[in-house]
C-alpha positions in Angstrom: 0.0 0.0 0.0 1.2 3.5 -0.7 0.4 7.0 0.6 1.6 10.1 -1.2 1.7 13.8 -0.3 1.6 16.3 -3.1 1.5 20.1 -3.1 -1.0 21.7 -5.6 -1.2 25.2 -7.0 -4.3 26.8 -8.3 -6.9 25.8 -5.7 -8.9 28.9 -4.5 -12.2 27.5 -3.2 -14.0 24.5 -1.9 -15.2 23.8 -5.4 -11.5 23.4 -6.4 -11.0 21.0 -3.6 -13.9 18.9 -4.8 -12.6 18.9 -8.4 -9.1 17.9 -7.4 -10.4 15.1 -5.1 -12.7 13.8 -7.9 -9.9 13.9 -10.5 -7.4 12.1 -8.3 -9.8 9.4 -7.1 -10.6 8.6 -10.7 -7.1 7.4 -11.3 -6.7 3.6 -11.5 -5.2 2.2 -8.3 -6.2 5.3 -6.2 -8.5 4.4 -3.4 -8.9 7.8 -1.7 -7.6 11.4 -1.8 -7.8 13.9 1.0 -7.4 17.5 -0.2 -6.6 20.6 1.9 -7.3 24.1 0.6 -5.5 25.7 3.5 -2.3 23.7 3.1 -2.6 23.3 -0.7 -1.9 19.6 -0.4 -3.5 16.3 -1.3 -2.8 13.0 0.4 -3.4 10.1 -2.0 -3.8 6.5 -0.9 -3.7 3.5 -3.3 -2.1 0.3 -4.2 1.1 2.0 -5.4 2.7 5.4 -5.8 1.5 7.4 -8.8 4.1 9.1 -11.1 4.0 12.9 -11.0 3.2 13.1 -14.8 0.1 10.9 -14.3 -1.0 13.1 -11.4 -0.6 16.3 -13.4 -2.5 14.9 -16.3 -5.4 14.0 -14.0 -5.4 17.6 -12.5 -5.5 19.2 -15.9 -4.4 22.8 -16.8 -6.2 24.6 -14.0 -4.2 23.0 -11.2 -0.5 22.2 -11.1 1.8 20.3 -8.8 4.2 22.7 -7.2 7.5 22.2 -9.0 9.4 23.2 -5.9 7.6 20.6 -3.7 8.5 17.1 -4.6 5.9 14.3 -4.7 6.6 12.5 -1.5 5.5 9.0 -0.4 4.5 9.0 3.3 3.9 6.1 5.5 0.9 5.6 7.7 1.2 3.3 10.7 -0.1 -0.3 10.5 -2.3 0.4 13.5 -4.1 3.3 11.7 -4.5 1.2 8.5 -5.9 -1.7 10.5 -8.3 0.4 12.6 -11.5 -0.7 10.7 -10.5 -4.3 11.2 -9.8 -3.8 14.9 -13.1 -2.0 15.4 -15.1 -4.8 13.7 -13.3 -7.4 15.9 -14.1 -5.4 19.0 -17.8 -5.2 17.9 -17.9 -9.0 17.3 -16.5 -9.7 20.7 -19.0 -7.3 22.3 -21.9 -8.9 20.5 -20.7 -12.4 21.5 -20.5 -11.2 25.1 -24.0 -9.8 25.1 -25.4 -12.9 23.6 -23.9 -15.1 26.3 -23.7 -13.0 29.4 -26.6 -14.7 31.2 -25.2 -18.2 31.0 -21.7 -18.2 29.6 -20.6 -21.3 27.9 -17.3 -21.3 26.0 -18.4 -23.6 23.1 -21.7 -21.6 22.6 -19.8 -18.3 22.7 -17.2 -19.6 20.2 -19.9 -20.7 17.8 -21.7 -17.3 18.1 -18.4 -15.5 17.5 -17.6 -17.6 14.4 -21.1 -17.2 13.1 -21.1 -13.5 13.5 -17.6 -13.3 12.0 -18.6 -15.0 8.8 -21.8 -13.0 8.4 -20.2 -9.6 8.9 -17.1 -10.4 6.8 -19.4 -12.0 4.1 -21.6 -8.9 3.9 -18.7 -6.6 3.6 -17.5 -8.6 0.6 -20.9 -8.1 -1.0 -20.3 -4.3 -1.1 -18.0 -4.8 -4.1 -18.8 -8.3 -5.3 -17.4 -7.4 -8.8 -14.0 -6.4 -7.4 -13.6 -8.9 -4.7 -12.7 -12.0 -6.7 -9.8 -10.3 -8.4 -8.4 -8.9 -5.1 -8.9 -12.3 -3.4 -7.1 -14.1 -6.2 -4.0 -12.0 -5.5 -3.2 -14.3 -2.5 -5.6 -17.1 -2.2 -4.3 -20.2 -4.2 -7.8 -21.6 -4.8 -9.3 -18.3 -5.9 -6.4 -17.8 -8.3 -6.9 -21.2 -9.9 -10.7 -21.1 -10.0 -12.2 -17.6 -10.4 -15.7 -19.0 -9.8 -14.6 -19.8 -6.3 -13.8 -16.1 -5.7 -17.3 -15.2 -6.8 -18.8 -17.8 -4.5 -16.7 -17.2 -1.4 -18.8 -14.4 0.1 -21.9 -16.6 -0.1 -20.0 -19.5 1.4 -19.1 -17.3 4.3 -22.7 -16.2 4.7 -23.9 -19.8 4.6 -21.3 -20.9 7.2 -22.3 -18.0 9.5 -26.0 -18.8 9.3 -25.5 -22.5 9.9 -23.2 -21.8 13.0 -25.8 -19.4 14.5 -28.6 -21.9 13.8 -26.4 -24.8 15.1 -27.1 -26.9 12.0 -24.6 -29.3 10.4 -21.8 -28.3 12.7 -19.3 -31.0 11.8 -19.3 -30.3 8.1 -19.3 -26.6 8.9 -16.2 -26.9 11.0 -14.5 -29.1 8.4 -15.2 -26.7 5.6 -14.1 -23.7 7.7 -10.8 -25.5 8.5 -10.1 -26.4 4.9 -11.0 -23.0 3.4 -9.2 -20.9 6.0 -6.1 -23.1 5.9 -5.9 -22.6 2.1 -6.2 -18.8 2.5 -3.7 -18.8 5.4 -1.1 -20.4 3.1 -1.6 -17.7 0.6 -1.4 -14.9 3.2 1.8 -16.4 4.7 3.4 -16.5 1.2 2.5 -12.9 0.6 3.9 -11.7 3.9 7.1 -13.7 3.4 7.5 -12.4 -0.1 6.9 -8.8 1.3 4.2 -8.2 -1.3 2.3 -5.0 -0.7 -1.2 -6.1 -1.7 -4.7 -5.3 -0.3 -6.3 -7.7 2.1 -9.7 -8.8 0.8 -10.9 -10.1 4.2 -13.4 -7.2 4.4 -13.8 -7.0 0.6 -12.4 -4.1 -1.4 -14.7 -1.5 0.1 -12.1 -0.9 2.9 -8.5 -0.3 2.0 -6.8 -2.8 4.3 -3.1 -3.9 3.9 -2.0 -7.5 4.0 -0.2 -7.7 7.4 0.6 -10.1 10.2 -2.8 -9.1 11.7 -4.6 -10.8 8.8 -2.5 -14.0 9.5 -3.4 -13.9 13.2 -7.1 -13.4 12.4 -7.1 -16.5 10.2 -5.0 -18.5 12.7 -7.5 -17.7 15.5 -10.4 -18.9 13.4 -8.5 -22.1 12.5 -7.8 -22.9 16.1 -11.4 -22.3 17.1 -12.6 -24.5 14.2 -10.2 -27.3 15.3 -11.3 -27.0 18.9 -15.0 -27.0 18.1 -14.7 -29.9 15.7 -13.0 -32.1 18.3 -15.6 -31.1 20.9 -18.5 -31.7 18.6 -17.2 -35.1 17.5 -16.6 -36.1 21.1 -20.2 -35.5 22.0 
């Protein structure tokens, strides 16, 4: 992931700010642009840094990049980038606690958490169903080999979530969860070891999340829970 700071000349009003923002966000690979009239700057976030020539073409003749102020890449902290993911995880934990506060049972709580996890993450993927398969195929081996799997994955998650909350077909659900998340985890681990700067599609493409160790930990937690619940369910 890349974040750039550029200095822009020619902005005089809020209308200019809107025009610059719209022009920059229309560029392929740019996910967001924050424009400041007071500072005469724009912070651009995307998959990779944009060349100055491309940025200038997007701005047109009315606005120009300050020739005395170099286009600079800036780094945002991983914690800031992962903030949406952390907030969602906190919400899932809170919802699980509220559902089980009267008579807490670890197995019941784990199934509720896993069910809510799949439903929430599945619905986020539906926000950009067209873009998700391509992003998912960047690191998931099965989605790369079979694009249809990428299209089906959000619905698989929704189905697993519903079955977990309804307590239906638990053994097959845990087995499928274990298989699918293990495949994805292999792809995530390869991407991290190769130091590839790609977007994590765990919450779809609507949120711009980087592929980090947190994604690996997230999957590992779900795998451990699936293994535990599978052994507990079979033992009954």
